[in-house]
All heavy atoms as TSV, in Angstrom:
chain	resi	resn	atom	element	x	y	z
A	1	MET	N	N	0.772	-1.207	0.080
A	1	MET	CA	C	-0.003	0.012	-0.028
A	1	MET	C	C	0.899	1.221	-0.006
A	1	MET	O	O	0.587	2.183	-0.688
A	1	MET	CB	C	-0.963	0.042	1.178
A	1	MET	CG	C	-1.997	-1.000	1.248
A	1	MET	SD	S	-2.985	-0.871	2.615
A	1	MET	CE	C	-1.807	-1.079	3.879
A	2	LYS	N	N	1.994	1.241	0.810
A	2	LYS	CA	C	2.756	2.373	0.982
A	2	LYS	C	C	3.371	2.778	-0.372
A	2	LYS	O	O	3.863	1.903	-1.245
A	2	LYS	CB	C	3.832	2.191	1.931
A	2	LYS	CG	C	4.566	3.429	2.376
A	2	LYS	CD	C	5.352	3.181	3.484
A	2	LYS	CE	C	5.937	4.482	4.124
A	2	LYS	NZ	N	6.788	4.165	5.269
A	3	GLY	N	N	3.394	3.991	-0.768
A	3	GLY	CA	C	4.042	4.402	-1.985
A	3	GLY	C	C	3.081	4.761	-3.127
A	3	GLY	O	O	3.518	5.036	-4.171
A	4	HIS	N	N	1.765	4.363	-2.978
A	4	HIS	CA	C	0.898	4.905	-4.055
A	4	HIS	C	C	0.842	6.410	-4.264
A	4	HIS	O	O	0.937	7.186	-3.350
A	4	HIS	CB	C	-0.611	4.547	-3.587
A	4	HIS	CG	C	-0.860	3.107	-3.815
A	4	HIS	ND1	N	-1.032	2.428	-5.032
A	4	HIS	CD2	C	-1.067	1.999	-2.815
A	4	HIS	CE1	C	-1.310	1.066	-4.784
A	4	HIS	NE2	N	-1.154	0.988	-3.529
A	5	ASN	N	N	0.758	6.755	-5.450
A	5	ASN	CA	C	0.880	8.266	-5.894
A	5	ASN	C	C	-0.537	8.884	-5.923
A	5	ASN	O	O	-0.648	9.945	-5.813
A	5	ASN	CB	C	1.562	8.325	-7.213
A	5	ASN	CG	C	2.992	7.915	-7.089
A	5	ASN	OD1	O	3.705	8.125	-6.099
A	5	ASN	ND2	N	3.652	7.394	-8.305
A	6	SER	N	N	-1.397	8.076	-6.016
A	6	SER	CA	C	-2.841	8.464	-6.231
A	6	SER	C	C	-3.283	9.217	-4.814
A	6	SER	O	O	-3.247	8.611	-3.692
A	6	SER	CB	C	-3.828	7.379	-6.626
A	6	SER	OG	O	-5.099	7.940	-6.516
A	7	LYS	N	N	-3.929	10.345	-5.022
A	7	LYS	CA	C	-4.508	11.018	-3.867
A	7	LYS	C	C	-6.033	10.668	-3.679
A	7	LYS	O	O	-6.712	11.072	-2.791
A	7	LYS	CB	C	-4.381	12.544	-3.925
A	7	LYS	CG	C	-2.757	12.875	-3.738
A	7	LYS	CD	C	-2.688	14.390	-3.703
A	7	LYS	CE	C	-1.122	14.697	-3.741
A	7	LYS	NZ	N	-1.026	16.135	-3.702
A	8	ASN	N	N	-6.483	9.816	-4.649
A	8	ASN	CA	C	-7.835	9.507	-4.596
A	8	ASN	C	C	-8.103	8.089	-4.273
A	8	ASN	O	O	-9.086	7.373	-4.634
A	8	ASN	CB	C	-8.373	9.770	-6.057
A	8	ASN	CG	C	-8.337	11.079	-6.473
A	8	ASN	OD1	O	-8.644	11.999	-5.661
A	8	ASN	ND2	N	-7.946	11.418	-7.662
A	9	MET	N	N	-7.244	7.546	-3.428
A	9	MET	CA	C	-7.302	6.098	-3.010
A	9	MET	C	C	-8.641	6.052	-2.133
A	9	MET	O	O	-8.911	6.834	-1.268
A	9	MET	CB	C	-6.215	5.629	-2.205
A	9	MET	CG	C	-4.991	5.418	-3.097
A	9	MET	SD	S	-5.111	4.198	-4.402
A	9	MET	CE	C	-5.295	2.809	-3.433
A	10	LYS	N	N	-9.435	4.999	-2.255
A	10	LYS	CA	C	-10.530	4.654	-1.415
A	10	LYS	C	C	-10.394	3.218	-0.873
A	10	LYS	O	O	-9.885	2.317	-1.614
A	10	LYS	CB	C	-11.882	4.680	-2.177
A	10	LYS	CG	C	-12.160	6.058	-2.709
A	10	LYS	CD	C	-13.436	6.106	-3.370
A	10	LYS	CE	C	-13.850	7.482	-3.830
A	10	LYS	NZ	N	-15.113	7.554	-4.571
A	11	TYR	N	N	-10.617	3.026	0.444
A	11	TYR	CA	C	-10.410	1.726	1.095
A	11	TYR	C	C	-11.824	1.182	1.636
A	11	TYR	O	O	-12.462	2.045	2.275
A	11	TYR	CB	C	-9.200	1.867	2.171
A	11	TYR	CG	C	-7.912	2.171	1.662
A	11	TYR	CD1	C	-7.548	3.485	1.502
A	11	TYR	CD2	C	-7.042	1.211	1.318
A	11	TYR	CE1	C	-6.251	3.789	1.059
A	11	TYR	CE2	C	-5.824	1.402	0.815
A	11	TYR	CZ	C	-5.370	2.746	0.738
A	11	TYR	OH	O	-4.259	3.132	0.165
A	12	ILE	N	N	-11.924	-0.062	1.599
A	12	ILE	CA	C	-12.959	-0.676	2.354
A	12	ILE	C	C	-12.249	-1.646	3.255
A	12	ILE	O	O	-11.507	-2.560	2.882
A	12	ILE	CB	C	-14.052	-1.491	1.432
A	12	ILE	CG1	C	-14.671	-0.509	0.552
A	12	ILE	CG2	C	-14.996	-2.188	2.371
A	12	ILE	CD1	C	-15.629	-1.160	-0.478
A	13	ILE	N	N	-12.518	-1.543	4.613
A	13	ILE	CA	C	-11.858	-2.345	5.607
A	13	ILE	C	C	-12.910	-3.037	6.424
A	13	ILE	O	O	-13.894	-2.394	6.933
A	13	ILE	CB	C	-11.062	-1.517	6.612
A	13	ILE	CG1	C	-9.809	-0.895	5.734
A	13	ILE	CG2	C	-10.361	-2.403	7.636
A	13	ILE	CD1	C	-9.019	0.119	6.561
A	14	THR	N	N	-12.940	-4.292	6.525
A	14	THR	CA	C	-13.828	-5.041	7.289
A	14	THR	C	C	-13.318	-5.583	8.525
A	14	THR	O	O	-12.110	-5.862	8.702
A	14	THR	CB	C	-14.235	-6.372	6.520
A	14	THR	OG1	O	-13.195	-7.278	6.167
A	14	THR	CG2	C	-15.033	-6.008	5.169
A	15	GLY	N	N	-14.054	-5.500	9.630
A	15	GLY	CA	C	-13.651	-5.931	10.964
A	15	GLY	C	C	-12.815	-5.026	11.694
A	15	GLY	O	O	-11.998	-5.424	12.474
A	16	ALA	N	N	-12.836	-3.814	11.362
A	16	ALA	CA	C	-11.920	-2.867	12.007
A	16	ALA	C	C	-12.199	-2.432	13.483
A	16	ALA	O	O	-11.521	-1.679	14.023
A	16	ALA	CB	C	-12.005	-1.486	11.149
A	17	TRP	N	N	-13.291	-3.011	14.069
A	17	TRP	CA	C	-13.468	-2.840	15.448
A	17	TRP	C	C	-12.777	-3.983	16.247
A	17	TRP	O	O	-12.552	-3.842	17.531
A	17	TRP	CB	C	-14.948	-2.884	15.833
A	17	TRP	CG	C	-15.737	-1.773	15.359
A	17	TRP	CD1	C	-16.817	-1.802	14.549
A	17	TRP	CD2	C	-15.637	-0.306	15.586
A	17	TRP	NE1	N	-17.378	-0.616	14.207
A	17	TRP	CE2	C	-16.583	0.293	14.888
A	17	TRP	CE3	C	-14.755	0.413	16.418
A	17	TRP	CZ2	C	-16.764	1.715	15.042
A	17	TRP	CZ3	C	-14.873	1.793	16.395
A	17	TRP	CH2	C	-15.818	2.382	15.757
A	18	GLY	N	N	-12.231	-5.005	15.655
A	18	GLY	CA	C	-11.487	-5.990	16.249
A	18	GLY	C	C	-10.037	-5.638	16.329
A	18	GLY	O	O	-9.557	-4.644	15.809
A	19	PHE	N	N	-9.250	-6.484	16.957
A	19	PHE	CA	C	-7.795	-6.252	17.147
A	19	PHE	C	C	-7.055	-6.159	15.792
A	19	PHE	O	O	-6.437	-5.118	15.660
A	19	PHE	CB	C	-7.166	-7.303	18.012
A	19	PHE	CG	C	-5.740	-7.178	18.288
A	19	PHE	CD1	C	-5.268	-6.155	19.076
A	19	PHE	CD2	C	-4.832	-7.863	17.635
A	19	PHE	CE1	C	-3.906	-5.889	19.239
A	19	PHE	CE2	C	-3.491	-7.717	17.775
A	19	PHE	CZ	C	-3.076	-6.684	18.611
A	20	ILE	N	N	-7.038	-7.100	15.017
A	20	ILE	CA	C	-6.268	-7.068	13.720
A	20	ILE	C	C	-6.824	-5.985	12.838
A	20	ILE	O	O	-5.983	-5.207	12.269
A	20	ILE	CB	C	-6.234	-8.383	13.135
A	20	ILE	CG1	C	-5.428	-9.437	14.012
A	20	ILE	CG2	C	-5.602	-8.276	11.757
A	20	ILE	CD1	C	-5.648	-10.896	13.642
A	21	GLY	N	N	-8.140	-5.922	12.654
A	21	GLY	CA	C	-8.713	-4.962	11.789
A	21	GLY	C	C	-8.448	-3.547	12.149
A	21	GLY	O	O	-8.171	-2.679	11.444
A	22	SER	N	N	-8.421	-3.209	13.521
A	22	SER	CA	C	-8.141	-1.824	14.053
A	22	SER	C	C	-6.736	-1.501	13.797
A	22	SER	O	O	-6.471	-0.323	13.541
A	22	SER	CB	C	-8.485	-1.608	15.401
A	22	SER	OG	O	-7.766	-2.587	16.271
A	23	GLU	N	N	-5.771	-2.443	13.927
A	23	GLU	CA	C	-4.420	-2.192	13.535
A	23	GLU	C	C	-4.252	-1.927	12.148
A	23	GLU	O	O	-3.366	-0.956	11.711
A	23	GLU	CB	C	-3.514	-3.287	14.068
A	23	GLU	CG	C	-3.486	-3.472	15.640
A	23	GLU	CD	C	-2.979	-2.256	16.342
A	23	GLU	OE1	O	-1.923	-1.744	15.974
A	23	GLU	OE2	O	-3.538	-1.810	17.276
A	24	PHE	N	N	-4.863	-2.617	11.208
A	24	PHE	CA	C	-4.743	-2.401	9.890
A	24	PHE	C	C	-5.405	-0.975	9.575
A	24	PHE	O	O	-4.740	-0.243	8.671
A	24	PHE	CB	C	-5.601	-3.481	9.094
A	24	PHE	CG	C	-5.366	-3.168	7.599
A	24	PHE	CD1	C	-4.218	-3.536	7.002
A	24	PHE	CD2	C	-6.489	-2.930	6.905
A	24	PHE	CE1	C	-4.141	-3.389	5.548
A	24	PHE	CE2	C	-6.438	-2.783	5.507
A	24	PHE	CZ	C	-5.305	-3.016	4.915
A	25	LEU	N	N	-6.518	-0.632	10.036
A	25	LEU	CA	C	-7.156	0.650	9.900
A	25	LEU	C	C	-6.076	1.789	10.240
A	25	LEU	O	O	-6.045	2.714	9.557
A	25	LEU	CB	C	-8.433	0.854	10.760
A	25	LEU	CG	C	-9.084	2.206	10.764
A	25	LEU	CD1	C	-9.494	2.617	9.326
A	25	LEU	CD2	C	-10.334	2.287	11.585
A	26	LYS	N	N	-5.588	1.631	11.486
A	26	LYS	CA	C	-4.554	2.783	11.932
A	26	LYS	C	C	-3.395	2.817	10.821
A	26	LYS	O	O	-2.915	3.821	10.526
A	26	LYS	CB	C	-3.987	2.448	13.279
A	26	LYS	CG	C	-5.048	2.633	14.332
A	26	LYS	CD	C	-4.442	2.318	15.740
A	26	LYS	CE	C	-5.134	1.106	16.386
A	26	LYS	NZ	N	-4.640	0.881	17.755
A	27	LYS	N	N	-2.884	1.737	10.404
A	27	LYS	CA	C	-1.809	1.656	9.369
A	27	LYS	C	C	-2.173	2.389	8.118
A	27	LYS	O	O	-1.454	3.216	7.572
A	27	LYS	CB	C	-1.277	0.295	9.147
A	27	LYS	CG	C	-0.134	0.104	8.361
A	27	LYS	CD	C	0.411	-1.314	8.251
A	27	LYS	CE	C	1.585	-1.517	7.418
A	27	LYS	NZ	N	2.824	-0.892	7.853
A	28	VAL	N	N	-3.342	2.086	7.718
A	28	VAL	CA	C	-3.811	2.578	6.239
A	28	VAL	C	C	-4.028	4.095	6.592
A	28	VAL	O	O	-3.612	4.904	5.747
A	28	VAL	CB	C	-5.126	1.973	5.841
A	28	VAL	CG1	C	-5.790	2.815	4.778
A	28	VAL	CG2	C	-4.876	0.601	5.370
A	29	TYR	N	N	-4.549	4.539	7.671
A	29	TYR	CA	C	-4.970	5.922	8.023
A	29	TYR	C	C	-3.633	6.732	8.100
A	29	TYR	O	O	-3.613	7.819	7.480
A	29	TYR	CB	C	-5.677	5.976	9.260
A	29	TYR	CG	C	-6.187	7.346	9.599
A	29	TYR	CD1	C	-7.388	7.923	9.097
A	29	TYR	CD2	C	-5.430	8.240	10.430
A	29	TYR	CE1	C	-7.907	9.096	9.362
A	29	TYR	CE2	C	-5.926	9.471	10.761
A	29	TYR	CZ	C	-7.097	9.932	10.184
A	29	TYR	OH	O	-7.591	11.213	10.382
A	30	VAL	N	N	-2.530	6.203	8.730
A	30	VAL	CA	C	-1.335	7.004	8.851
A	30	VAL	C	C	-0.445	6.961	7.660
A	30	VAL	O	O	0.125	7.979	7.256
A	30	VAL	CB	C	-0.670	6.485	10.128
A	30	VAL	CG1	C	0.840	6.936	10.156
A	30	VAL	CG2	C	-1.347	6.654	11.333
A	31	GLU	N	N	-0.325	5.854	6.933
A	31	GLU	CA	C	0.645	5.664	5.986
A	31	GLU	C	C	0.235	6.030	4.451
A	31	GLU	O	O	0.987	5.921	3.587
A	31	GLU	CB	C	1.290	4.255	5.932
A	31	GLU	CG	C	1.954	4.015	7.275
A	31	GLU	CD	C	2.615	2.431	7.222
A	31	GLU	OE1	O	2.470	1.854	6.196
A	31	GLU	OE2	O	3.168	2.151	8.231
A	32	ASN	N	N	-1.033	6.316	4.340
A	32	ASN	CA	C	-1.570	6.539	2.919
A	32	ASN	C	C	-2.403	7.745	2.711
A	32	ASN	O	O	-2.955	8.249	3.650
A	32	ASN	CB	C	-2.446	5.292	2.622
A	32	ASN	CG	C	-1.674	3.958	2.471
A	32	ASN	OD1	O	-1.062	3.715	1.553
A	32	ASN	ND2	N	-1.753	3.312	3.637
A	33	GLN	N	N	-2.311	8.209	1.480
A	33	GLN	CA	C	-3.160	9.365	1.140
A	33	GLN	C	C	-4.469	8.689	0.714
A	33	GLN	O	O	-4.456	7.692	-0.084
A	33	GLN	CB	C	-2.526	10.188	-0.022
A	33	GLN	CG	C	-1.283	10.876	0.487
A	33	GLN	CD	C	-0.715	11.741	-0.667
A	33	GLN	OE1	O	-0.985	11.581	-1.897
A	33	GLN	NE2	N	0.099	12.624	-0.290
A	34	PHE	N	N	-5.582	9.177	1.007
A	34	PHE	CA	C	-6.909	8.569	0.770
A	34	PHE	C	C	-7.894	9.728	0.698
A	34	PHE	O	O	-7.878	10.752	1.289
A	34	PHE	CB	C	-7.255	7.515	1.652
A	34	PHE	CG	C	-7.441	8.064	3.103
A	34	PHE	CD1	C	-8.652	8.409	3.538
A	34	PHE	CD2	C	-6.323	7.905	3.974
A	34	PHE	CE1	C	-8.791	8.854	4.851
A	34	PHE	CE2	C	-6.549	8.516	5.243
A	34	PHE	CZ	C	-7.743	8.875	5.755
A	35	THR	N	N	-8.980	9.393	-0.113
A	35	THR	CA	C	-10.179	10.308	-0.093
A	35	THR	C	C	-11.360	9.749	0.905
A	35	THR	O	O	-12.084	10.517	1.280
A	35	THR	CB	C	-10.757	10.613	-1.486
A	35	THR	OG1	O	-11.069	9.323	-2.070
A	35	THR	CG2	C	-9.636	11.234	-2.347
A	36	GLU	N	N	-11.273	8.321	1.126
A	36	GLU	CA	C	-12.381	7.742	1.775
A	36	GLU	C	C	-11.877	6.421	2.404
A	36	GLU	O	O	-11.196	5.701	1.575
A	36	GLU	CB	C	-13.516	7.692	0.945
A	36	GLU	CG	C	-14.736	7.052	1.547
A	36	GLU	CD	C	-15.936	6.934	0.623
A	36	GLU	OE1	O	-15.861	7.117	-0.489
A	36	GLU	OE2	O	-17.071	6.896	1.193
A	37	ILE	N	N	-12.305	6.076	3.529
A	37	ILE	CA	C	-12.214	4.789	4.101
A	37	ILE	C	C	-13.564	4.383	4.580
A	37	ILE	O	O	-14.197	5.111	5.372
A	37	ILE	CB	C	-11.148	4.808	5.278
A	37	ILE	CG1	C	-9.733	5.076	4.925
A	37	ILE	CG2	C	-11.199	3.358	6.003
A	37	ILE	CD1	C	-8.758	5.150	6.007
A	38	ILE	N	N	-14.020	3.252	4.095
A	38	ILE	CA	C	-15.313	2.736	4.509
A	38	ILE	C	C	-15.046	1.491	5.453
A	38	ILE	O	O	-14.279	0.616	4.971
A	38	ILE	CB	C	-16.206	2.319	3.360
A	38	ILE	CG1	C	-16.464	3.560	2.542
A	38	ILE	CG2	C	-17.418	1.629	3.849
A	38	ILE	CD1	C	-17.143	3.161	1.286
A	39	VAL	N	N	-15.480	1.512	6.751
A	39	VAL	CA	C	-15.354	0.410	7.631
A	39	VAL	C	C	-16.559	-0.266	7.794
A	39	VAL	O	O	-17.671	0.359	8.021
A	39	VAL	CB	C	-14.792	0.870	9.089
A	39	VAL	CG1	C	-14.744	-0.122	9.935
A	39	VAL	CG2	C	-13.471	1.664	8.826
A	40	VAL	N	N	-16.621	-1.604	7.609
A	40	VAL	CA	C	-17.842	-2.403	7.690
A	40	VAL	C	C	-17.451	-3.389	8.804
A	40	VAL	O	O	-16.485	-4.187	8.690
A	40	VAL	CB	C	-18.146	-3.160	6.406
A	40	VAL	CG1	C	-19.307	-4.034	6.576
A	40	VAL	CG2	C	-18.551	-2.147	5.321
A	41	ASP	N	N	-18.315	-3.475	9.895
A	41	ASP	CA	C	-18.033	-4.407	10.980
A	41	ASP	C	C	-19.506	-4.835	11.567
A	41	ASP	O	O	-20.364	-4.091	11.665
A	41	ASP	CB	C	-17.219	-3.757	12.019
A	41	ASP	CG	C	-16.626	-4.773	13.083
A	41	ASP	OD1	O	-17.394	-5.408	13.705
A	41	ASP	OD2	O	-15.499	-4.700	13.222
A	42	LYS	N	N	-19.422	-6.109	11.758
A	42	LYS	CA	C	-20.664	-6.732	12.378
A	42	LYS	C	C	-20.928	-6.320	13.795
A	42	LYS	O	O	-21.954	-6.455	14.348
A	42	LYS	CB	C	-20.604	-8.217	12.262
A	42	LYS	CG	C	-21.990	-9.023	12.554
A	42	LYS	CD	C	-21.714	-10.430	12.239
A	42	LYS	CE	C	-23.079	-11.105	12.651
A	42	LYS	NZ	N	-23.022	-12.578	12.430
A	43	GLN	N	N	-19.898	-5.872	14.511
A	43	GLN	CA	C	-19.915	-5.463	15.828
A	43	GLN	C	C	-20.329	-6.594	16.767
A	43	GLN	O	O	-21.292	-6.378	17.512
A	43	GLN	CB	C	-20.665	-4.196	16.074
A	43	GLN	CG	C	-19.944	-2.948	15.345
A	43	GLN	CD	C	-20.547	-1.706	15.689
A	43	GLN	OE1	O	-21.336	-1.553	16.581
A	43	GLN	NE2	N	-20.148	-0.644	14.996
A	44	THR	N	N	-19.657	-7.717	16.730
A	44	THR	CA	C	-19.902	-8.862	17.622
A	44	THR	C	C	-19.203	-8.697	19.044
A	44	THR	O	O	-18.719	-7.587	19.237
A	44	THR	CB	C	-19.606	-10.101	16.968
A	44	THR	OG1	O	-18.182	-10.134	16.763
A	44	THR	CG2	C	-20.236	-10.345	15.629
A	45	TYR	N	N	-19.100	-9.660	19.681
A	45	TYR	CA	C	-18.512	-9.835	21.011
A	45	TYR	C	C	-17.007	-9.150	20.932
A	45	TYR	O	O	-16.608	-8.679	21.983
A	45	TYR	CB	C	-18.493	-11.079	21.686
A	45	TYR	CG	C	-17.635	-12.140	20.878
A	45	TYR	CD1	C	-16.332	-12.315	21.390
A	45	TYR	CD2	C	-18.070	-12.781	19.765
A	45	TYR	CE1	C	-15.437	-13.110	20.771
A	45	TYR	CE2	C	-17.202	-13.673	19.195
A	45	TYR	CZ	C	-15.914	-13.884	19.592
A	45	TYR	OH	O	-15.127	-14.663	18.891
A	46	ALA	N	N	-16.355	-9.378	19.765
A	46	ALA	CA	C	-15.054	-9.008	19.692
A	46	ALA	C	C	-14.722	-7.508	19.329
A	46	ALA	O	O	-13.624	-6.998	19.444
A	46	ALA	CB	C	-14.246	-9.848	18.744
A	47	ALA	N	N	-15.790	-6.821	19.129
A	47	ALA	CA	C	-15.691	-5.425	18.647
A	47	ALA	C	C	-15.443	-4.576	19.840
A	47	ALA	O	O	-16.098	-4.698	20.952
A	47	ALA	CB	C	-17.023	-5.009	17.995
A	48	ASP	N	N	-14.573	-3.542	19.684
A	48	ASP	CA	C	-14.295	-2.603	20.693
A	48	ASP	C	C	-13.998	-1.282	20.095
A	48	ASP	O	O	-12.885	-1.045	19.602
A	48	ASP	CB	C	-13.244	-3.041	21.667
A	48	ASP	CG	C	-12.884	-2.231	22.765
A	48	ASP	OD1	O	-13.635	-1.158	22.952
A	48	ASP	OD2	O	-12.047	-2.533	23.584
A	49	GLN	N	N	-14.875	-0.329	20.117
A	49	GLN	CA	C	-14.621	0.996	19.587
A	49	GLN	C	C	-13.390	1.684	20.148
A	49	GLN	O	O	-12.749	2.496	19.553
A	49	GLN	CB	C	-15.850	1.891	19.726
A	49	GLN	CG	C	-15.712	3.214	19.053
A	49	GLN	CD	C	-16.999	3.943	19.212
A	49	GLN	OE1	O	-18.121	3.442	19.361
A	49	GLN	NE2	N	-17.000	5.253	18.928
A	50	ALA	N	N	-13.119	1.338	21.430
A	50	ALA	CA	C	-11.895	1.994	22.070
A	50	ALA	C	C	-10.549	1.765	21.269
A	50	ALA	O	O	-9.548	2.434	21.540
A	50	ALA	CB	C	-11.826	1.603	23.471
A	51	ARG	N	N	-10.555	0.685	20.478
A	51	ARG	CA	C	-9.303	0.347	19.746
A	51	ARG	C	C	-9.040	1.356	18.627
A	51	ARG	O	O	-7.847	1.439	18.112
A	51	ARG	CB	C	-9.372	-1.057	19.099
A	51	ARG	CG	C	-9.411	-2.187	20.046
A	51	ARG	CD	C	-9.324	-3.638	19.391
A	51	ARG	NE	N	-9.248	-4.481	20.275
A	51	ARG	CZ	C	-10.265	-5.443	20.533
A	51	ARG	NH1	N	-11.422	-5.279	19.884
A	51	ARG	NH2	N	-10.056	-6.447	21.440
A	52	VAL	N	N	-9.985	2.132	18.177
A	52	VAL	CA	C	-9.886	3.019	17.110
A	52	VAL	C	C	-9.662	4.461	17.780
A	52	VAL	O	O	-10.438	4.998	18.450
A	52	VAL	CB	C	-11.163	3.137	16.249
A	52	VAL	CG1	C	-10.922	4.088	15.004
A	52	VAL	CG2	C	-11.232	1.699	15.686
A	53	PRO	N	N	-8.548	5.115	17.493
A	53	PRO	CA	C	-8.256	6.412	17.937
A	53	PRO	C	C	-9.314	7.566	17.655
A	53	PRO	O	O	-9.824	7.374	16.438
A	53	PRO	CB	C	-6.916	6.822	17.426
A	53	PRO	CG	C	-6.344	5.574	16.950
A	53	PRO	CD	C	-7.413	4.629	16.502
A	54	ILE	N	N	-9.598	8.488	18.380
A	54	ILE	CA	C	-10.548	9.485	18.286
A	54	ILE	C	C	-10.281	10.182	16.857
A	54	ILE	O	O	-11.307	10.467	16.223
A	54	ILE	CB	C	-10.710	10.405	19.426
A	54	ILE	CG1	C	-11.221	9.620	20.690
A	54	ILE	CG2	C	-11.498	11.694	19.119
A	54	ILE	CD1	C	-11.308	10.366	21.894
A	55	PRO	N	N	-9.195	10.590	16.499
A	55	PRO	CA	C	-9.019	11.363	15.280
A	55	PRO	C	C	-9.416	10.593	14.059
A	55	PRO	O	O	-10.140	11.132	13.187
A	55	PRO	CB	C	-7.475	11.542	15.145
A	55	PRO	CG	C	-6.976	11.530	16.520
A	55	PRO	CD	C	-7.867	10.542	17.247
A	56	ILE	N	N	-9.454	9.220	14.072
A	56	ILE	CA	C	-9.976	8.546	13.029
A	56	ILE	C	C	-11.507	8.399	13.095
A	56	ILE	O	O	-12.205	8.467	12.114
A	56	ILE	CB	C	-9.404	6.985	13.042
A	56	ILE	CG1	C	-7.936	7.091	12.760
A	56	ILE	CG2	C	-10.178	6.145	12.020
A	56	ILE	CD1	C	-7.229	5.693	12.887
A	57	LEU	N	N	-11.991	8.339	14.366
A	57	LEU	CA	C	-13.543	8.299	14.559
A	57	LEU	C	C	-14.140	9.515	14.035
A	57	LEU	O	O	-15.292	9.527	13.628
A	57	LEU	CB	C	-13.839	8.080	15.998
A	57	LEU	CG	C	-13.450	6.639	16.566
A	57	LEU	CD1	C	-13.734	6.678	18.172
A	57	LEU	CD2	C	-14.185	5.554	15.984
A	58	ILE	N	N	-13.588	10.688	14.216
A	58	ILE	CA	C	-14.257	11.923	13.887
A	58	ILE	C	C	-13.882	12.486	12.528
A	58	ILE	O	O	-14.379	13.499	12.063
A	58	ILE	CB	C	-13.909	12.993	14.914
A	58	ILE	CG1	C	-12.348	13.305	14.986
A	58	ILE	CG2	C	-14.379	12.637	16.262
A	58	ILE	CD1	C	-12.135	14.494	15.920
A	59	ASP	N	N	-12.843	11.779	11.777
A	59	ASP	CA	C	-12.500	12.120	10.479
A	59	ASP	C	C	-13.721	11.973	9.391
A	59	ASP	O	O	-14.151	10.890	9.366
A	59	ASP	CB	C	-11.326	11.423	10.041
A	59	ASP	CG	C	-10.757	11.947	8.732
A	59	ASP	OD1	O	-11.410	12.384	7.778
A	59	ASP	OD2	O	-9.440	11.931	8.743
A	60	GLU	N	N	-14.052	12.998	8.758
A	60	GLU	CA	C	-15.244	12.907	7.907
A	60	GLU	C	C	-14.947	12.066	6.650
A	60	GLU	O	O	-15.871	11.682	5.890
A	60	GLU	CB	C	-15.508	14.406	7.425
A	60	GLU	CG	C	-16.109	15.291	8.454
A	60	GLU	CD	C	-16.416	16.642	7.922
A	60	GLU	OE1	O	-16.114	16.950	6.743
A	60	GLU	OE2	O	-16.892	17.435	8.664
A	61	ARG	N	N	-13.676	11.674	6.458
A	61	ARG	CA	C	-13.327	10.837	5.295
A	61	ARG	C	C	-13.446	9.319	5.665
A	61	ARG	O	O	-13.393	8.483	4.833
A	61	ARG	CB	C	-11.913	11.158	4.819
A	61	ARG	CG	C	-11.640	12.482	4.399
A	61	ARG	CD	C	-10.120	12.732	4.139
A	61	ARG	NE	N	-9.489	12.583	5.411
A	61	ARG	CZ	C	-8.050	12.493	5.573
A	61	ARG	NH1	N	-7.441	12.366	4.422
A	61	ARG	NH2	N	-7.596	12.272	6.656
A	62	VAL	N	N	-13.772	9.074	6.888
A	62	VAL	CA	C	-13.914	7.720	7.456
A	62	VAL	C	C	-15.342	7.450	7.789
A	62	VAL	O	O	-15.849	8.218	8.649
A	62	VAL	CB	C	-13.006	7.448	8.634
A	62	VAL	CG1	C	-13.070	5.992	9.097
A	62	VAL	CG2	C	-11.479	7.677	8.284
A	63	GLN	N	N	-15.930	6.394	7.088
A	63	GLN	CA	C	-17.387	6.187	7.370
A	63	GLN	C	C	-17.473	4.752	8.017
A	63	GLN	O	O	-16.811	3.854	7.544
A	63	GLN	CB	C	-18.066	6.155	6.109
A	63	GLN	CG	C	-19.518	5.691	6.145
A	63	GLN	CD	C	-20.226	5.790	4.838
A	63	GLN	OE1	O	-19.620	5.970	3.833
A	63	GLN	NE2	N	-21.545	5.448	4.823
A	64	PHE	N	N	-18.220	4.596	9.153
A	64	PHE	CA	C	-18.475	3.362	9.769
A	64	PHE	C	C	-19.828	2.805	9.522
A	64	PHE	O	O	-20.754	3.583	9.610
A	64	PHE	CB	C	-18.174	3.587	11.350
A	64	PHE	CG	C	-16.774	3.860	11.659
A	64	PHE	CD1	C	-16.410	5.150	11.687
A	64	PHE	CD2	C	-15.848	2.937	11.937
A	64	PHE	CE1	C	-15.062	5.503	12.077
A	64	PHE	CE2	C	-14.513	3.280	12.199
A	64	PHE	CZ	C	-14.243	4.482	12.237
A	65	ILE	N	N	-19.901	1.559	9.096
A	65	ILE	CA	C	-21.174	0.905	8.852
A	65	ILE	C	C	-21.129	-0.437	9.539
A	65	ILE	O	O	-20.271	-1.207	9.574
A	65	ILE	CB	C	-21.263	0.610	7.315
A	65	ILE	CG1	C	-21.239	1.820	6.454
A	65	ILE	CG2	C	-22.424	-0.269	6.944
A	65	ILE	CD1	C	-21.061	1.532	4.990
A	66	THR	N	N	-22.372	-0.494	10.350
A	66	THR	CA	C	-22.612	-1.753	11.080
A	66	THR	C	C	-23.285	-2.675	10.067
A	66	THR	O	O	-24.431	-2.453	9.593
A	66	THR	CB	C	-23.450	-1.596	12.261
A	66	THR	OG1	O	-22.774	-0.711	13.140
A	66	THR	CG2	C	-23.647	-2.905	13.032
A	67	GLY	N	N	-22.601	-3.835	9.788
A	67	GLY	CA	C	-23.290	-4.759	8.836
A	67	GLY	C	C	-22.367	-6.132	8.804
A	67	GLY	O	O	-21.273	-6.109	9.245
A	68	ASP	N	N	-22.979	-7.009	8.236
A	68	ASP	CA	C	-22.372	-8.364	8.081
A	68	ASP	C	C	-22.372	-8.628	6.522
A	68	ASP	O	O	-23.217	-8.616	5.880
A	68	ASP	CB	C	-23.250	-9.431	8.763
A	68	ASP	CG	C	-22.676	-10.801	8.661
A	68	ASP	OD1	O	-21.570	-10.912	8.410
A	68	ASP	OD2	O	-23.407	-11.872	8.998
A	69	ILE	N	N	-21.070	-8.977	6.190
A	69	ILE	CA	C	-20.940	-9.288	4.681
A	69	ILE	C	C	-20.648	-10.746	4.561
A	69	ILE	O	O	-20.313	-11.341	3.678
A	69	ILE	CB	C	-19.871	-8.436	4.070
A	69	ILE	CG1	C	-18.460	-8.615	4.677
A	69	ILE	CG2	C	-20.226	-7.080	4.022
A	69	ILE	CD1	C	-17.329	-8.134	3.906
């Protein structure tokens, strides 16, 4: 992912309320230029919103959707 020249990158991340997904979300958020990140999470027992830093939660470019794919 690192090194993309496009400033119009869009990402869809599933399971970002979990441990691995939240770490991936943080990495994408910090290391890439993007116009939008869509997070889809079923929010089961393993989900924990506290894993996602507040700046990501309030960023208008990041959208959180509760759902099962």
